[in-house]
C-alpha positions in Angstrom: 0.2 -0.1 -0.1 1.8 3.5 -1.2 -0.1 7.0 -0.3 0.9 10.3 -2.3 1.4 11.8 1.0 3.6 11.1 4.1 1.1 12.9 6.3 -2.8 13.5 6.2 -3.9 16.7 6.9 -7.2 16.6 9.4 -8.5 18.7 12.0 -9.2 16.6 15.3 -11.4 19.7 16.2 -14.2 22.1 15.5 -12.9 25.3 14.4 -14.2 28.1 16.1 -13.0 30.8 13.3 -13.1 29.7 9.6 -9.7 30.0 8.4 -8.7 33.1 6.0 -8.5 32.1 2.0 -5.2 30.9 1.7 -5.4 28.2 4.1 -8.9 26.8 2.3 -6.8 27.2 -0.5 -4.1 24.9 0.4 -6.7 23.0 2.1 -8.6 22.2 -0.5 -5.4 21.6 -2.9 -4.1 19.0 0.1 -7.5 17.1 -0.2 -6.5 16.4 -3.8 -3.8 14.7 -2.7 -5.7 11.7 -0.8 -4.5 9.1 -2.6 -2.9 5.6 -2.0 -2.4 2.7 -4.6 -2.6 -1.0 -4.4 0.4 -3.0 -6.6 -1.3 -6.6 -7.0 1.6 -8.2 -8.3 2.4 -8.7 -4.8 0.0 -11.9 -4.9 2.6 -13.8 -7.0 4.5 -14.7 -4.2 3.4 -15.7 -0.9 3.3 -13.5 2.4 6.1 -13.9 5.1 3.4 -14.5 7.6 0.9 -17.3 6.6 -1.6 -18.2 8.8 -5.0 -20.5 8.6 -8.2 -19.1 7.9 -9.7 -19.9 11.7 -6.6 -17.3 12.8 -8.5 -14.5 11.7 -10.3 -12.6 14.2 -12.5 -9.8 13.3 -14.1 -6.4 14.6 -17.8 -7.2 15.5 -18.3 -4.0 14.3 -16.5 -2.8 11.2 -15.6 -6.2 10.3 -11.8 -5.3 9.9 -9.0 -8.1 10.8 -6.6 -8.0 13.7 -3.2 -6.9 12.7 0.1 -5.5 13.5 -1.2 -1.9 14.5 -3.8 -3.6 17.5 -3.5 -3.6 20.9 -4.7 -6.6 22.6 -5.2 -5.2 26.3 -5.2 -7.5 29.7 -8.8 -6.8 31.6 -7.0 -4.7 34.6 -4.8 -3.2 31.5 -7.7 -1.8 29.1 -9.6 -0.5 32.6 -6.5 1.3 33.4 -5.9 2.6 29.7 -10.2 3.4 29.8 -9.9 5.6 32.6 -7.0 7.1 31.3 -9.0 8.0 28.1 -11.6 9.5 30.3 -9.5 11.7 32.1 -8.1 13.1 29.0 -11.6 14.4 27.7 -12.2 16.1 31.2 -9.2 17.8 31.1 -9.3 19.3 27.3 -13.2 19.4 27.1 -14.9 22.0 24.4 -17.7 24.1 26.0 -19.7 24.7 22.5 -19.2 21.4 21.2 -20.7 20.4 25.1 -23.6 23.5 24.2 -24.3 22.5 21.0 -25.1 18.5 22.1 -27.3 20.3 24.3 -29.1 22.1 21.8 -29.7 19.1 19.9 -31.3 16.7 22.8 -33.7 19.7 23.2 -34.8 19.6 20.0 -35.1 15.4 19.5 -38.6 14.2 20.1 -39.4 12.4 23.1 -39.4 9.2 21.5 -36.4 9.7 19.7 -34.6 10.6 22.6 -35.5 7.8 24.6 -34.1 5.6 22.2 -31.1 7.1 21.8 -30.7 7.9 25.4 -31.3 4.2 26.1 -28.3 3.4 23.2 -26.4 5.7 24.9 -26.8 4.1 28.4 -25.9 0.9 26.9 -23.0 2.2 25.4 -21.8 4.1 28.5 -22.4 0.4 30.3 -19.8 -1.1 27.8 -17.9 1.0 28.2 -17.4 1.4 32.1 -19.1 -1.5 33.4 -18.9 -4.2 31.0 -18.6 -7.6 32.1 -15.0 -9.0 31.3 -13.8 -12.2 32.1 -11.6 -12.4 34.7 -9.0 -13.7 32.3 -10.6 -12.0 29.4 -8.2 -9.5 26.5 -10.6 -6.7 25.1 -9.3 -5.1 21.2 -10.3 -1.3 21.0 -10.3 -1.5 17.0 -8.4 0.9 16.0 -10.4 1.6 12.5 -13.9 2.1 15.0 -13.1 2.3 18.5 -15.4 -0.4 19.4 -14.5 -2.9 22.1 -13.9 -6.3 21.2 -14.1 -9.1 24.1 -12.0 -12.2 23.6 -12.3 -14.8 26.4 -9.3 -16.6 25.7 -6.6 -14.8 23.1 -3.1 -16.1 21.7 -1.0 -13.3 21.4 0.8 -15.5 18.6 -2.5 -14.6 16.3 -0.8 -10.9 15.5 1.4 -10.4 13.4 4.4 -8.9 13.2 4.1 -8.2 9.2 1.9 -5.9 7.9 0.8 -8.4 5.6 -0.7 -11.5 5.8 -2.0 -14.6 4.2 -4.8 -16.9 5.8 -5.4 -20.2 4.1 -8.7 -20.6 3.1 -8.5 -23.8 1.0 -5.5 -25.9 -0.2 -5.3 -27.2 -3.6 -6.8 -30.9 -4.1 -5.5 -32.9 -6.7 -3.4 -29.7 -8.6 -1.1 -29.5 -5.8 0.0 -33.3 -5.5 0.3 -33.2 -9.1 2.7 -30.1 -9.1 4.7 -31.9 -6.5 4.8 -35.3 -8.3 6.6 -33.3 -11.3 8.9 -31.1 -9.5 10.5 -34.8 -8.1 10.7 -36.2 -11.8 12.0 -33.6 -13.4 14.7 -32.4 -11.8 17.1 -32.1 -14.9 20.8 -30.4 -14.7 18.4 -27.3 -16.3 15.6 -26.7 -14.4 12.1 -26.6 -16.1 9.6 -23.5 -15.3 6.3 -24.9 -13.9 3.6 -23.2 -15.9 0.4 -25.0 -16.2 -1.3 -22.4 -18.3 -1.9 -22.0 -22.2 -1.1 -19.0 -24.5 -3.1 -18.6 -27.5 -2.1 -16.4 -30.4 -4.7 -15.6 -32.1 -3.7 -14.3 -35.1 -5.0 -12.4 -38.7 -4.0 -13.9 -41.3 -6.5 -11.5 -44.1 -4.9 -10.2 -47.4 -4.6 -6.4 -45.8 -1.5 -8.5 -43.1 0.2 -8.8 -46.8 0.9 -5.1 -46.8 4.6 -4.5 -46.4 7.1 -2.0 -44.8 10.5 -1.3 -44.6 12.3 -1.5 -42.0 16.0 -0.3 -41.0 18.5 -3.3 -40.7 19.8 -1.7 -37.4 16.8 -2.4 -36.1 17.0 -6.0 -36.9 19.9 -8.4 -36.9 19.1 -10.0 -40.1 21.6 -12.9 -39.5 19.9 -14.1 -36.1 16.2 -13.5 -37.9 17.3 -15.7 -40.9 18.3 -18.5 -38.5 15.3 -18.5 -36.7 12.9 -18.2 -39.4 15.0 -19.4 -42.3 17.3 -18.2 -44.8 14.8 -16.5 -47.1 12.8 -14.7 -44.4 12.5 -11.0 -45.6 13.6 -8.9 -48.8 17.0 -6.9 -48.5 16.6 -3.7 -50.0 20.1 -1.2 -50.1 19.2 2.3 -51.1 21.7 5.3 -51.6 22.1 8.3 -50.0 24.7 11.4 -49.5 24.9 12.6 -53.2 28.1 15.0 -53.1 26.7 18.9 -53.4 30.4 20.1 -53.2 31.8 20.6 -56.5 35.1 21.8 -57.2 35.5 25.0 -58.7 35.1 25.5 -62.6 38.8 26.2 -64.3 38.8 27.5 -67.7 38.9 25.1 -70.5 38.5 22.5 -68.1 34.9 21.2 -70.1 37.2 21.2 -73.5 39.5 18.8 -71.7 37.3 16.5 -71.2 35.9 16.5 -74.4 39.3 16.0 -76.0 39.6 12.9 -74.0 36.2 11.1 -74.6 36.4 11.8 -78.2 40.1 11.4 -79.3 39.2 13.1 -82.4 38.7 17.3 -81.8 42.1 18.6 -80.5 41.3 22.2 -79.0 44.0 24.5 -77.7 43.9 25.4 -74.1 42.9 29.1 -73.9 45.4 30.6 -71.7 44.3 31.6 -68.0 43.6 34.7 -66.6 45.6 36.6 -64.3 42.6 37.2 -62.2 41.8 33.0 -62.0 45.1 32.1 -61.3 45.3 34.5 -58.3 42.3 33.3 -57.5 43.2 29.7 -57.6 46.4 30.5 -55.6 44.3 31.8 -52.7 44.5 29.5 -49.6 40.6 29.0 -49.1 40.3 28.1 -53.1 43.0 25.5 -52.7 41.4 23.8 -49.7 38.5 23.4 -51.7 40.0 21.5 -54.2 41.6 19.3 -52.0 38.5 18.6 -49.8 37.4 14.7 -50.8 33.7 14.6 -52.0 31.0 12.9 -50.0 31.0 9.1 -49.6 28.1 7.7 -50.9 26.6 6.0 -48.2 24.7 2.4 -48.8 21.2 1.9 -46.3 20.0 -1.1 -46.0 16.2 -1.9 -45.0 14.9 -5.1 -44.9 11.3 -5.9 -46.5 8.4 -7.5 -44.4 4.6 -7.7 -44.0 2.6 -7.1 -41.6 2.2 -11.1 -40.8 5.8 -11.6 -41.5 6.5 -8.9 -38.4 3.5 -11.3 -36.3 5.0 -14.7 -36.9 8.7 -13.4 -36.3 7.4 -12.2 -32.3 4.8 -15.3 -32.0 8.9 -17.3 -33.1 10.7 -15.3 -30.6 8.3 -16.0 -27.7 8.0 -20.0 -28.5 11.7 -20.1 -28.5 12.2 -18.0 -25.3 10.0 -20.5 -23.8 11.4 -23.4 -25.0 15.0 -22.1 -24.1 13.9 -22.2 -20.2 11.8 -25.4 -20.7 8.6 -23.6 -20.0 5.7 -25.7 -19.4 3.1 -23.6 -20.7 0.9 -24.7 -23.5 0.8 -22.8 -26.5 -1.6 -22.8 -29.5 -1.6 -21.3 -33.0 -5.3 -19.6 -34.4 -5.9 -18.1 -37.4 -8.3 -16.3 -39.5 -9.1 -15.0 -42.6 -12.5 -16.2 -44.4 -12.5 -19.4 -42.3 -10.9 -19.9 -38.7 -8.0 -22.6 -38.5 -6.4 -23.9 -35.4 -3.1 -25.7 -35.6 -2.6 -28.3 -33.5 1.0 -27.8 -31.6 2.2 -31.6 -32.0 0.5 -32.0 -35.9 1.4 -30.7 -39.2 -2.3 -30.3 -40.1 -5.0 -28.0 -38.7 -8.6 -27.9 -37.9 -10.3 -25.4 -40.4 -13.8 -24.2 -39.4 -16.6 -24.5 -42.3 -18.0 -20.5 -42.8 -21.1 -22.1 -41.9 -19.8 -22.8 -38.1 -19.1 -18.7 -38.3 -22.0 -17.1 -36.5 -23.0 -20.1 -33.4 -21.0 -18.7 -30.4 -21.5 -21.5 -28.1 -20.9 -24.1 -30.9 -17.6 -22.2 -31.3 -16.5 -22.0 -27.3 -17.2 -25.7 -27.1 -15.3 -26.5 -30.2 -12.4 -24.7 -28.3 -12.9 -26.7 -25.4 -12.8 -29.8 -27.3 -9.1 -29.1 -28.9 -6.6 -31.7 -27.0 -3.3 -29.8 -25.5 -1.9 -31.1 -23.3 1.8 -31.3 -24.5 4.3 -28.0 -23.1 5.7 -26.0 -25.5 9.3 -27.4 -24.7 8.8 -31.0 -26.5 6.5 -29.6 -29.1 8.4 -26.4 -30.5 9.7 -27.4 -33.9 6.3 -28.4 -34.8 5.1 -24.7 -33.7 7.5 -23.3 -35.3 7.1 -24.8 -38.4 3.1 -24.1 -38.1 4.3 -20.2 -38.1 6.4 -20.6 -41.4 3.5 -21.6 -42.4 1.1 -18.9 -42.7 0.4 -17.1 -45.5 -2.3 -14.2 -46.1 -6.0 -14.8 -47.2 -9.8 -14.0 -47.3 -11.4 -11.3 -44.9 -11.0 -11.2 -41.4 -13.1 -13.5 -39.3 -11.8 -11.9 -35.9 -15.5 -13.2 -33.6 -15.7 -17.0 -34.5 -11.4 -16.7 -34.0 -11.5 -15.1 -30.4 -13.9 -17.7 -29.1 -12.6 -20.5 -30.0 -9.4 -19.1 -29.0 -11.0 -18.3 -25.5 -12.8 -21.7 -25.2 -9.1 -23.1 -25.6 -7.2 -21.0 -23.3 -10.3 -21.4 -20.7 -9.3 -25.1 -19.9 -6.2 -23.4 -18.2 -6.9 -21.2 -15.5 -4.4 -18.0 -15.7 -4.5 -18.5 -19.3 -3.5 -15.7 -21.8 -5.3 -15.0 -25.7 -3.1 -12.3 -27.7 -5.3 -11.2 -30.2 -3.2 -9.3 -33.3 -4.9 -8.0 -36.1 -5.4 -4.4 -38.6 -8.5 -4.2 -39.3 -12.5 -4.6 -38.2 -14.2 -8.2 -38.0 -16.0 -8.7 -41.3 -16.8 -12.1 -41.3 -19.5 -14.2 -39.2 -20.4 -13.7 -35.4 -19.2 -10.1 -34.1 -18.7 -8.2 -37.6 -18.9 -4.6 -37.4 -21.4 -2.5 -39.5 -24.2 -4.7 -40.1 -26.1 -5.4 -36.7 -23.7 -3.2 -33.7 -26.0 -4.0 -30.8 -25.7 -8.0 -32.0 -22.2 -7.5 -32.3 -21.6 -5.6 -28.6 -23.7 -8.2 -26.8 -21.4 -11.4 -28.5 -18.4 -9.3 -26.9 -19.3 -9.0 -23.6 -20.6 -12.7 -23.5 -17.0 -13.2 -24.4 -15.6 -10.9 -22.1 -17.9 -12.3 -19.4 -17.1 -15.9 -20.6 -13.5 -15.0 -20.2 -13.6 -13.7 -16.5 -15.2 -16.8 -15.7 -12.7 -19.0 -16.7 -9.9 -16.8 -15.7 -8.7 -16.0 -18.9 -7.0 -12.2 -19.9 -7.6 -11.0 -23.7 -4.8 -8.7 -24.4 -5.4 -6.6 -28.2 -2.6 -5.6 -30.3 -3.6 -3.6 -33.5 -1.2 -2.1 -36.2 0.2 2.0 -36.7 -2.7 3.5 -39.5 -5.1 0.6 -39.3 -8.8 0.7 -38.1 -10.0 -2.1 -35.5 -12.5 -0.5 -33.3 -10.6 -0.8 -30.4 -13.6 1.1 -28.4 -15.6 -1.7 -28.5 -12.5 -4.6 -28.7 -10.8 -2.5 -25.9 -13.8 -3.6 -23.4 -12.8 -7.4 -23.6 -8.8 -6.0 -22.5 -10.2 -3.9 -19.8 -12.4 -6.4 -18.1 -9.8 -9.3 -17.8 -7.1 -6.7 -17.2 -5.5 -7.4 -20.5 -3.9 -5.1 -22.6 -4.6 -2.9 -25.4 -1.8 -1.4 -27.5 -1.1 0.1 -31.3 2.4 -0.4 -32.5 4.8 -0.5 -35.8 5.0 -3.3 -37.4 8.8 -3.4 -36.6 7.7 -3.3 -32.9 5.7 -6.0 -32.7 8.2 -8.3 -31.3 9.1 -6.1 -28.3 5.3 -5.5 -27.7 5.1 -9.4 -27.1 7.6 -9.0 -25.0 6.0 -6.7 -22.5 2.4 -8.6 -22.8 4.1 -11.8 -22.0 6.0 -10.0 -19.2 2.6 -9.5 -17.7 0.9 -12.8 -16.5 -1.8 -13.8 -14.7 -1.1 -14.8 -11.3 -4.5 -15.1 -9.1 -7.8 -14.7 -10.3 -11.6 -14.4 -8.7 -9.8 -11.4 -6.6 -12.3 -9.5 -4.2 -11.2 -6.2 -2.6 -12.4 -5.3 0.4 -11.1 -2.0 2.2 -11.6 -0.6 5.2 -10.5 2.9 6.4 -10.9 4.5 10.2 -14.3 5.8 10.4 -13.3 9.5 10.3 -12.3 9.2 6.6 -14.4 7.9 3.7 -14.1 7.1 0.5 -14.7 7.8 -3.5 -16.0 5.1 -5.6 -15.7 4.7 -9.3 -18.4 7.4 -10.0 -16.7 9.9 -7.1 -19.4 9.2 -4.3 -18.7 9.6 -1.1 -19.5 6.0 0.2 -18.2 6.0 4.0 -15.0 3.6 5.3 -15.8 1.3 3.5 -15.5 -0.3 -0.3 -16.0 -3.8 -1.8 -14.6 -3.9 -5.1 -14.6 -7.1 -8.0 -11.2 -7.5 -9.7 -11.4 -10.8 -11.0 -8.0 -11.5 -12.7 -4.6 -10.4 -11.2 -2.1 -9.3 -13.3 1.8 -9.0 -12.3 1.8 -5.5 -13.2 -2.0 -4.4 -12.0 -1.9 -1.3 -9.9 -5.3 0.3 -8.7 -5.7 3.8 -7.0 -8.1 5.1 -4.8 -9.3 8.6 -3.3 -10.3 9.5 0.0 -11.2 12.3 2.3 -11.5 13.4 5.4 -14.5 13.9 7.8 -15.0 17.7 9.1 -15.7 17.5 12.8 -18.7 19.9 12.1 -20.2 16.9 10.1 -19.6 14.0 12.3 -23.0 13.3 13.7 -23.5 12.7 17.4 -23.7 8.8 17.1 -20.5 8.4 15.2 -18.9 11.1 17.4 -16.8 7.9 19.4 -16.4 6.0 16.0 -14.3 9.1 14.4 -12.6 10.2 17.5 -8.7 10.7 15.8 -5.6 10.0 17.3 -1.9 10.5 15.9 -2.9 8.2 13.0 -5.3 6.1 10.7 -5.1 2.9 9.7 -5.6 1.6 6.4 -6.5 -2.0 5.7 -6.9 -3.7 2.3 -8.4 -7.8 1.9 -8.1 -9.2 -1.2 -9.6 -12.5 -1.3 -8.0 -14.3 -4.3 -7.2 -18.0 -6.0 -4.1 -18.9 -6.7 -3.2 -20.8 -10.0 -3.0 -24.1 -8.6 -6.4 -23.5 -7.0 -5.9 -22.8 -3.4 -8.0 -19.8 -2.1 -6.6 -17.3 -0.2 -6.9 -13.8 1.8 -4.0 -11.5 1.7 -4.4 -8.7 4.3 -2.5 -5.6 3.9 -2.6 -3.2 6.9 -0.5 0.3 6.8 -1.3 3.4 8.8 -0.6 7.3 7.9 0.4 10.1 10.5 -2.0 12.8 10.9 -1.4 16.2 10.9 -3.5 19.6 11.4 -1.2 21.9 9.2 -2.1 21.8 5.5 1.5 22.5 4.2 3.2 20.1 6.2 0.6 17.7 4.1 2.1 18.9 1.0 5.5 18.0 1.6 7.2 14.9 -0.3 4.8 14.2 -2.6 4.7 11.7 -5.2 3.5 12.9 -7.9 3.9 9.5 -10.2 1.0 8.2 -7.6 -0.9 11.5 -8.4 -0.6 11.2 -12.2 -1.3 7.8 -12.7 -4.6 8.6 -10.3 -6.0 11.4 -12.6 -5.2 9.0 -15.6 -6.9 6.0 -13.9 -9.9 8.4 -12.9 -10.2 10.3 -16.0 -9.6 7.6 -18.4 -12.3 5.9 -16.9 -14.8 8.7 -16.9 -14.1 9.1 -20.2 -14.5 5.6 -21.5 -18.2 6.1 -19.8 -18.9 9.1 -21.7 -18.7 11.1 -18.7 -16.4 14.0 -20.4 -17.2 16.4 -17.8 -16.2 14.4 -14.5 -12.6 13.8 -17.1 -11.9 17.5 -17.5 -12.6 17.9 -14.0 -9.9 15.3 -12.9 -7.4 16.5 -15.1 -8.0 20.4 -14.6 -7.4 19.7 -10.6 -4.3 17.7 -11.2 -3.5 20.9 -13.0 -4.2 23.2 -10.4 -2.0 21.6 -8.3 0.8 21.8 -10.5 0.4 25.5 -10.2 0.7 25.5 -6.7 3.3 23.4 -6.2 5.4 24.7 -8.6 5.8 28.4 -7.0 7.1 26.4 -4.3 11.0 25.9 -4.1 10.9 22.6 -2.3 9.3 21.3 -5.2 12.0 22.6 -7.5 13.8 19.2 -8.9 14.4 16.6 -11.4 11.8 14.1 -10.1 9.2 16.9 -10.0 9.9 18.3 -13.4 9.9 14.4 -15.1 6.3 14.2 -14.1 5.2 17.7 -14.7 6.6 16.8 -18.5 4.6 13.8 -17.9 1.5 15.4 -17.0 1.2 18.0 -19.9 2.2 15.3 -22.3 -1.0 13.4 -20.7 -3.3 16.8 -20.6 -2.8 16.8 -24.2 -3.7 13.6 -24.8 -6.9 13.8 -23.3 -7.4 17.0 -24.8 -7.6 15.6 -28.1 -10.0 13.0 -26.8 -11.8 16.1 -25.6 -12.2 17.8 -28.7 -13.0 14.7 -30.6 -15.9 13.4 -28.3 -18.2 17.3 -29.4 -17.9 16.2 -32.6 -17.8 12.4 -33.1 -21.9 12.1 -31.6 -22.9 8.9 -32.3 -20.1 7.3 -33.8 -17.5 5.4 -32.3 -14.4 6.8 -30.6 -11.4 6.7 -32.8 -8.4 4.1 -32.3 -6.0 6.2 -31.3 -8.2 7.8 -28.6 -9.6 4.2 -27.6 -6.1 3.1 -27.0 -4.8 6.0 -24.9 -8.0 5.8 -22.3 -7.9 2.1 -22.1 -4.1 2.5 -21.3 -4.6 5.4 -18.9 -7.1 3.2 -16.6 -4.5 0.3 -16.6 -1.9 3.1 -16.0 0.3 2.1 -13.7 3.4 3.8 -12.1 6.2 0.6 -13.4 
């Protein structure tokens, strides 16, 4: 858990005098820095402290989990501590608060006051005279100040770590199978355990045959041809650097050239004029005559089609996985006018008929029936042959191919489908242009299927093409995959990036608990109190989520909640993450942190993490823009601009880190302005691929 500020600005008491305008501005800016983030990639490794699920102790009021900051006291210690807390209140009374409370009591109706008095009496009894067992313990919850009584308590339950894993259920057969495999595979080169599947869903339509020239400096042609074959790529040479500097003319020089060439015409040299002789004797003219002619440089380029670049990118991944002896299953699915499934151990492929392109359930079932048991390290040669054999053909049956690919990947939890295309779907189910509602429904169903089966979908399109990322990007967004537009020459690099961000957990559910003097904002920017639940689903290695929160003003705290919202010197934050590991075991990760409180707004602006603040702005503004709420998106960008305007005037922020983040924000702001400008014009038409790509990337932005 990371915070944008090291201290949180909060007033512990009601103000007698309103702050001045400058102070109010500072306080307003400070509120925009109340941001924290969770890097969910930490779930890949087990926590240092692992406990059984039955060891979890929760607060009876707010459901927070006991943690390293909790203080559990014996009966005698608790009573002493309780008296000390009461004395502090008496020593520092607030007359105005007491008067306000008396007025509130007088204004209440008799029936309501009787009920509230009974509740208050019960609370007082619990606080002062509660029947605590002789050998009992009391935990005053640091989140809501509720007293929790335990008849017995083992102090070992309290962890000394801020992260604790609680095991809910172990993996049954899968875990035993993995242990047996580990014993059998004790070789000199250790194999990498990976029981997931990787499906490359590749567009081979006619447009993928479009070629481009790639500078040879960006590609090691020898290594590429060793991998792909001697005939891969066409090498082209071009010339540049023609001389534009000429030697000075000498009288009769052209005549002499003619004489040499013809050998027939004899022309006498005319005597050089005295002025010309003087000019040739000048140092500058002599230097020009002696100056070497610029060399004509030869530039080498490699001519590759879009499909060639994709084939090379996939081949690099297969080669890399084979070298580390990965157990990952890899399969190739292509789509032109029809869908072909290349079995990784066979030279033949399974081709679906054109009449099979319109039934979603049958397409998924076809994928589920594909046998895939051989890991990549045992069939890499056949995979490479299948990759090399790909040729362009026909139209773009993207929807059917995607359904089949998800059916294949869905058999292995934590798998990925990498969809690579350069055009819009125009054949079979999911095609664009005819029935948009039906197409959108199809992709929604595929997204739900992928989420339920722990599959992440990544989308790669080629720069300069139109693929309807506005619709396809939702698949990636909801399954926590990636979206990007790349140059053909950058395809291999992008594949490396995507596959270095694997799925590490599935079925993740996040529950946040904050101190009751705080409130958190949901995805609609609504204040929802001190607790929040969020469904995450697939968790990838680089997934990072940011959240914004606020502090309740003492004037806004109800009398009933006054005790729960009482602030100390710090406030706690807790994340409870329920998730399933790829081996099938179920866990709860408890992460707890604390943040110091300051009553000076200026102190809260010290040591700000502008990288985190930029990330939060991108995620929030991107989310609202994708949902069509442009005004709310603009507000987040504007708020971040106000923060930079204020902090840039302060000398303590004049450092390279701050300037780097400010430059980054300026670039992001320009991209958002492009989005806002397009939104005014596009009406009901779909969003451009360029802006759609930016918004989906912004929503999943992380600090990396």
